[in-house]
C-alpha positions in Angstrom: 125.7 125.0 91.4 122.0 124.8 92.4 119.5 126.8 90.0 116.1 127.3 91.0 113.7 126.9 87.9 111.1 129.5 87.6 109.7 129.4 84.0 106.9 131.9 83.0 103.6 130.1 83.1 105.0 127.0 84.9 102.9 125.2 87.5 103.5 125.6 91.3 105.2 122.1 91.3 107.5 123.2 88.4 108.4 126.5 90.1 109.6 124.5 93.1 111.8 122.0 91.1 115.5 122.5 91.7 118.2 121.4 89.2 121.5 120.3 90.4 123.9 121.2 87.7 127.6 120.6 88.7 129.9 121.2 85.8 132.8 119.6 87.6 131.1 116.2 87.0 132.1 113.6 84.4 128.3 113.3 83.6 127.3 115.4 80.8 124.9 118.5 81.4 122.3 117.0 79.2 122.3 113.8 81.5 122.0 115.7 84.6 119.0 117.7 83.2 117.5 114.5 82.4 118.2 112.9 85.7 116.5 115.7 87.5 113.4 115.5 85.4 113.0 111.6 85.5 113.4 111.7 89.2 110.5 114.2 89.5 108.4 112.4 87.3 108.8 108.9 88.9 108.5 110.4 92.5 105.2 112.0 91.5 106.4 115.5 91.8 105.6 116.1 88.3 102.3 114.5 87.6 101.3 113.3 84.0 100.1 116.4 81.9 102.5 119.0 83.6 104.4 121.2 81.1 107.9 121.5 81.1 109.5 124.9 80.7 110.4 125.8 77.2 113.8 124.8 76.0 114.9 128.4 75.5 113.8 129.4 79.2 115.4 126.4 80.8 118.7 127.0 78.9 118.6 130.5 79.9 118.0 129.8 83.6 120.7 127.0 83.6 123.2 128.9 81.4 123.6 126.0 79.1 123.0 125.9 75.5 119.6 125.6 74.0 120.6 122.5 72.0 121.6 120.6 75.3 118.1 121.0 76.8 116.6 120.0 73.4 118.4 116.8 73.3 117.5 115.9 77.0 113.9 116.5 76.1 114.0 114.5 72.9 115.7 111.5 74.7 113.1 111.5 77.4 110.4 111.6 74.8 111.9 108.7 73.0 111.8 106.9 76.4 108.1 107.6 77.0 108.5 110.2 79.8 107.5 113.3 77.7 105.3 113.9 74.9 105.9 116.6 72.5 102.8 118.6 71.2 102.8 120.7 68.2 103.3 124.5 68.9 103.0 123.8 72.5 106.1 122.2 73.8 106.9 119.2 75.8 104.6 117.8 78.5 105.0 114.9 81.1 103.5 111.8 79.4 100.0 110.8 80.6 101.3 107.1 81.1 104.9 107.6 81.6 107.2 104.4 81.4 107.4 102.7 84.8 110.8 101.8 86.5 111.7 100.4 89.7 113.4 102.4 92.4 116.7 100.9 91.8 116.5 101.8 87.9 115.3 105.3 89.0 118.2 105.8 91.3 120.6 104.6 88.6 119.3 106.9 86.1 119.6 109.8 88.5 123.1 109.2 89.6 126.1 107.3 87.7 126.8 104.0 89.1 130.4 104.9 90.0 129.1 107.8 92.2 126.8 105.6 94.3 127.7 104.5 97.8 128.2 100.9 98.5 125.5 100.7 101.1 125.9 96.7 101.6 129.2 97.2 103.3 127.8 99.8 105.9 125.1 97.5 107.5 126.1 96.1 110.8 122.9 94.0 110.6 120.3 93.2 108.1 116.8 92.7 109.5 115.4 92.5 105.9 117.0 89.1 105.8 115.1 87.6 108.5 112.0 85.3 107.8 108.8 87.2 108.5 105.0 86.8 108.2 103.9 88.0 104.9 100.2 89.1 104.3 98.8 90.9 101.4 98.5 94.7 102.2 95.3 94.7 100.1 93.6 91.9 102.0 90.4 94.0 102.2 89.9 93.5 98.5 89.8 89.6 99.0 86.3 88.2 99.5 87.7 85.5 102.1 90.2 87.2 104.3 91.2 84.3 106.7 93.8 86.7 108.0 94.9 87.0 111.7 95.4 90.2 113.7 93.2 92.6 111.8 90.1 94.0 112.9 86.6 94.0 111.5 85.4 97.8 111.0 81.9 96.8 111.2 82.3 95.9 114.9 84.1 98.9 116.1 82.2 101.6 118.0 83.0 104.6 115.8 80.6 106.9 117.5 82.1 106.1 120.9 85.6 106.5 119.8 84.8 110.0 118.2 83.1 110.9 121.5 86.3 110.2 123.4 88.4 112.0 120.7 86.1 115.1 121.3 86.4 114.9 125.0 90.1 114.7 124.8 90.1 118.0 122.9 88.5 119.7 126.1 90.7 122.7 127.0 91.2 121.3 130.5 92.8 118.2 129.0 94.7 119.8 126.1 97.9 119.8 128.1 97.6 115.9 128.8 98.5 115.2 125.1 99.9 118.3 123.4 103.0 118.5 125.9 106.2 116.6 125.4 106.2 114.3 128.4 109.8 113.1 128.1 109.6 109.8 129.5 106.1 109.9 131.2 102.8 108.2 130.2 99.5 109.5 130.5 98.5 108.9 134.1 94.9 108.3 133.2 95.8 105.4 130.9 98.2 103.9 133.3 95.4 104.0 136.0 93.1 102.4 133.6 95.5 99.6 132.9 96.0 99.2 136.6 92.4 99.2 137.6 90.7 97.7 134.7 92.9 95.5 132.6 95.3 93.9 134.9 92.9 92.7 137.7 91.3 90.7 135.1 94.5 88.7 134.7 94.9 88.5 138.6 97.8 91.0 138.3 98.2 94.0 140.9 100.8 96.6 140.0 102.0 100.0 141.1 102.2 103.0 138.9 106.1 102.5 138.7 105.7 98.8 137.4 103.8 100.0 134.4 105.1 101.3 130.9 103.1 102.1 127.9 104.6 101.0 124.5 103.9 101.1 121.0 102.4 97.8 120.9 103.9 94.4 122.2 106.6 94.4 119.7 108.1 97.6 121.0 107.9 96.2 124.4 109.8 93.0 123.3 112.3 95.2 121.4 113.0 97.2 124.6 113.4 94.1 126.7 115.8 92.5 124.1 118.2 95.4 124.3 118.0 95.8 128.0 118.3 92.1 129.1 120.0 90.5 126.3 123.7 90.2 125.0 125.6 87.7 122.8 126.0 85.6 125.8 122.4 85.3 126.3 120.4 82.0 125.5 116.8 82.8 125.2 114.2 80.1 124.9 111.2 80.5 122.4 108.3 78.3 121.9 108.5 76.3 118.5 106.1 76.9 116.7 106.1 80.3 118.1 105.9 84.1 117.2 108.3 84.7 114.6 108.7 88.5 115.3 109.7 87.6 118.9 112.3 85.0 117.5 113.6 87.7 115.1 113.7 90.6 117.7 115.6 88.3 120.2 118.1 87.0 117.5 119.3 90.7 116.9 120.5 90.8 120.6 120.9 87.4 122.1 123.8 85.0 121.3 121.3 82.0 120.6 117.6 81.7 120.3 116.6 78.1 121.4 113.5 76.5 120.1 111.3 75.1 122.9 108.7 72.1 122.1 105.3 72.9 122.3 102.4 70.2 123.0 98.7 70.1 124.0 99.4 71.7 127.2 101.7 74.5 125.7 105.4 74.9 126.4 107.1 71.7 127.3 109.3 72.0 130.4 112.0 69.4 129.6 115.9 69.6 129.7 116.1 72.4 126.8 115.2 74.8 129.7 118.3 74.2 131.6 120.7 76.3 129.2 118.3 79.3 128.9 118.8 82.4 130.7 115.5 83.7 129.7 112.1 82.2 128.3 109.5 83.8 126.2 106.1 82.2 126.5 102.5 82.7 125.3 100.8 80.5 128.2 97.3 81.7 127.9 96.7 81.2 124.1 99.7 79.6 122.6 100.9 81.5 119.5 100.0 79.9 116.9 98.5 76.7 118.0 96.0 78.3 120.5 96.6 75.7 123.3 96.5 76.9 126.9 98.9 76.0 129.5 97.3 74.5 132.6 97.8 75.8 136.1 100.1 73.0 137.2 102.5 73.5 134.5 102.4 77.3 135.0 103.4 76.8 138.6 106.2 74.5 137.6 107.5 77.0 135.2 107.5 79.9 137.8 109.1 77.4 140.3 111.9 76.7 137.7 112.4 80.4 137.2 112.7 81.1 141.0 115.2 78.1 141.7 117.4 79.1 138.8 117.1 82.9 138.9 115.7 83.2 135.6 113.4 85.5 133.8 110.2 84.9 132.0 108.6 87.0 129.5 104.9 86.6 129.3 103.0 87.7 126.2 99.5 87.8 127.1 98.6 89.1 123.4 95.0 88.0 123.3 93.7 87.6 126.8 90.5 89.5 126.0 89.6 87.0 123.6 88.6 84.0 126.0 84.9 83.5 125.4 84.8 79.8 125.7 86.2 79.1 129.3 86.9 80.7 132.6 90.2 82.6 132.4 93.4 80.9 133.9 95.5 83.5 135.9 98.4 84.9 134.1 101.8 83.8 135.0 102.4 87.3 136.3 99.8 86.7 138.9 101.7 83.7 140.4 105.1 85.1 140.1 105.7 86.3 143.6 109.3 87.3 143.5 109.3 89.1 140.2 110.5 86.4 137.8 107.9 87.3 135.1 107.8 90.4 132.8 104.4 90.7 131.5 103.5 92.2 127.9 100.1 93.2 127.2 98.6 94.9 124.1 95.3 96.7 123.1 95.8 95.8 119.5 93.5 92.8 119.3 90.6 94.5 121.4 90.7 98.0 119.8 92.6 98.3 116.5 96.0 97.1 115.4 96.8 100.5 113.9 96.6 102.2 117.3 99.9 100.6 118.4 99.3 100.6 122.1 100.7 98.0 124.4 102.3 98.0 128.0 105.0 96.2 130.1 104.4 95.3 133.7 107.5 94.2 135.6 109.6 95.2 138.7 110.2 98.9 139.1 113.9 98.5 138.2 113.2 97.2 134.9 110.4 99.5 134.1 112.8 102.4 134.8 115.3 101.3 132.6 112.9 100.4 129.9 111.6 104.0 130.1 114.8 105.4 129.8 115.7 103.4 126.7 112.3 104.2 125.2 113.0 108.0 125.5 116.0 107.5 123.3 113.7 105.7 120.7 110.6 107.7 120.7 110.2 109.5 124.1 106.8 108.3 124.7 103.8 106.9 122.6 101.6 109.8 121.1 99.9 111.6 124.0 96.6 111.9 122.1 96.3 108.2 121.4 97.0 107.5 125.1 94.4 109.9 126.2 91.6 108.8 123.9 92.3 105.2 124.8 92.1 106.1 128.6 88.7 107.7 128.0 87.5 104.8 126.0 88.4 102.4 128.8 87.1 104.7 131.6 83.7 105.4 130.2 83.1 101.6 129.8 83.3 101.5 125.9 86.0 99.0 125.8 84.0 96.6 128.1 81.0 97.0 125.9 83.1 96.3 122.8 84.9 93.2 124.5 81.1 91.8 124.9 80.3 92.5 121.2 83.4 90.9 120.1 82.7 87.8 122.3 79.4 87.3 120.5 80.8 87.7 117.1 83.9 85.5 117.7 82.0 82.9 119.3 79.6 82.6 116.3 82.3 82.8 113.8 84.4 80.1 115.7 81.5 77.8 115.8 80.8 78.1 112.1 84.6 77.8 111.2 85.0 74.7 113.2 81.9 73.1 111.8 83.2 73.9 108.3 86.6 72.5 108.8 85.2 69.5 110.7 83.2 68.8 107.6 86.0 69.6 105.0 89.0 68.5 106.8 88.2 66.1 109.6 90.8 65.8 112.3 93.0 68.6 111.0 92.1 71.4 113.5 91.2 70.8 117.1 88.8 73.3 118.7 90.5 75.7 121.1 89.1 75.7 124.6 90.3 79.3 125.0 88.6 80.8 122.0 90.8 83.3 120.3 90.6 84.7 116.7 92.3 82.0 114.7 92.5 78.4 114.1 95.6 76.4 113.8 95.4 73.6 110.9 97.6 70.5 110.4 97.2 68.8 107.1 98.6 65.4 105.8 102.4 65.3 105.2 101.9 65.8 101.4 100.4 69.2 102.0 102.5 72.3 101.3 100.9 75.4 103.0 102.8 77.9 100.9 101.4 76.3 97.6 98.0 76.3 99.1 98.3 80.0 100.0 99.2 80.9 96.4 96.4 78.8 94.9 93.9 80.3 97.5 94.9 83.8 96.6 94.0 83.1 93.1 90.5 82.3 94.2 90.1 85.1 96.5 91.0 83.3 99.7 93.7 84.6 102.1 95.3 82.1 104.4 98.8 82.0 106.2 101.0 79.3 105.7 102.3 77.6 109.0 106.0 77.0 108.3 107.0 80.6 109.2 106.2 80.0 112.9 108.8 77.1 113.3 112.5 77.7 113.8 113.3 75.3 110.9 110.5 75.1 108.2 111.6 71.7 106.9 109.1 69.1 108.2 106.6 71.7 109.0 105.2 72.8 105.7 101.8 71.1 106.1 100.4 73.7 108.8 98.5 76.9 108.1 96.5 79.4 110.1 92.9 80.7 109.7 92.0 84.0 111.3 88.4 85.1 111.6 88.5 88.2 113.3 88.1 90.3 110.0 86.2 88.1 107.7 82.3 88.6 107.7 80.6 85.8 109.3 78.5 84.7 106.2 81.7 84.1 104.1 83.3 81.6 106.4 81.7 78.6 105.2 81.9 79.5 101.4 85.5 80.2 101.9 86.4 77.0 103.4 84.3 75.2 100.7 86.7 76.9 98.1 89.8 75.9 100.2 88.4 72.3 100.3 88.2 72.1 96.6 91.9 73.3 96.2 93.1 70.7 98.7 91.1 68.1 96.6 92.8 69.3 93.2 96.3 69.3 94.9 95.5 65.7 96.2 94.6 64.4 92.9 97.3 66.2 91.0 99.9 63.7 89.6 
């Protein structure tokens, strides 16, 4: 039976608290009362200092003996959840005992009553190897972290202006309506007219789909084009999230070698029905595939009726050389599916990307996306479209290029002095540097030691299909670290490496 507790003088939160008292359970009434209150405290529903109802009032409401409620309260006081105040009653403790969620669940429900969820899962994505970064990376003085933006560089006033314009009554329907499967036509046109031409790509409206970032695009493609008979080739080292996404659908994910010219076109390609590649700025090494190798890869796909997924994840960060045309610009008969993203130039939290492919592929991806999320939020699409249309994005790219060029030069100089020969300079630019140390170096150990000194780095073994033999790599991002902290951060890292080298 459900009983709504409304004691006199109780707080609004306490008034909303519902007790589930089931007299048919083997669990005692006292334990059921305790479980309800413990859950409310640990979930934050009852904040520290909140009064509990009097034992008399609660007993009357629940139709149990007052002694049952008193024993439950005393038990919780002994465990630190409640505190008794003379002539006032019981209150939630100011610093209640902290339990894990698992302990909280066990306290709330007897073990024998819990479902065995382990037997229900058809897959366990949580068991995959993933890139791990501290969520509080902002708190570290030297965050050499990849894929995050520097708030100091973002034009807040311009974004606010675009947000204000999107609220104009004439455009309100553009983002308040449920568009079912359709995207904001203004954003699609901006992608067609502003972004894709810079990569040499020409596409019609029916060849573009807006996605919730590049990962959403890859997930859609994996479910549309792969099954347990599919062998998909992925660069090694390469993007771990792509490898993990494909492994959920494909029968085999084949590691493909990478050299100074990007993806190696060797005999491993022969058994692959599909290839995932980052030719313009290889993830994570930063090398660029030359035009001849690009043409050879396209030719292989045409001759063998194969598909190529091109992830052009950081095309706008080329500030050191003339851009090489995207694979999609060379594909002719549609063997290339192009994945783009606004995360690196705007903000990673915006989650806006896009797919460019043959109309048949886009139509199926659009239908599948509808089942997942219908369409990306309309307000984000319209604001981003205005940001592009009004030229603010172009201005931002110019600012990013100037800043990244300076930071990359400072980082390269510091690395060359501290670790000569460990990190070749990218001719593309980008926002990170791939570092290869001596065989004795262990990137994960260096990461932990660096965190203790306030330095955030990313071990490189996660980017390889097999970590053994590749533990001496790490990656340094410079998109979010203040320029003046780069050299001091590398100096601290050098001290740690010397300490590790001298350690017995």
